[in-house]
C-alpha positions, 0 to 999 in steps of 0.5 A, a space after each residue: 897044491 893043497 893037502 887036506 890034513 885033519 889034525 887036532 893040536 894044542 895052540 903053542 901060544 895060548 894052550 887052547 885045545 883046537 879040534 881041526 877040520 882039515 882046513 884049520 890052520 890057526 887057533 880060533 881063540 888067539 888067532 896065532 898060527 905055526 909055520 909048518 907048511 910050504 904049500 897048505 897042508 904039506 907040513 914041509 916047512 922046516 922053520 916051525 916058528 909061531 906066526 903072529 896075526 899081524 894084519 886084518 884085511 877086509 874083502 867085501 864081507 870077508 875078513 882075512 888074517 895075515 900071519 907073520 912068522 916071528 922067526 923068519 918073517 914068512 907071510 901067509 893070508 888066511 880067511 877068518 873062519 866062523 869058529 874064530 873069536 871075532 872079538 879077537 879079530 876086531 881087537 887086532 883090526 882096531 890095533 892095526 886099522 883095517 885095510 
C-alpha cells in the first residue's frame, strides 16, 4: 500500500538538497536512493542503506531505474522522473547497457 509523504531531504550520496513532491524517492542529480521503505512511503525499513542506481530498463518511452541497496542487496524499481538528470540516466545506461 502506497503512503504519500511530501518530504525534502539532503542526498546522502552527493549532498544535493532535494525538494520532495510526495512521490520523490531518489536524488534527481546523482539518482541514488535510500532504503527506508518496505512499502512505498511507509518508512518502515530498518536497513537505511544507500541504494545505488544499478540498472536502467526501457519500457516503451519510459525509463526505469533499478536501485540496489549497498548493505542488504534489496532491489527496487523506480520510474525516471522529469526532474531527474537525464544525462546521468544515459551515463548509467551506457555503463550497463539498456535492457
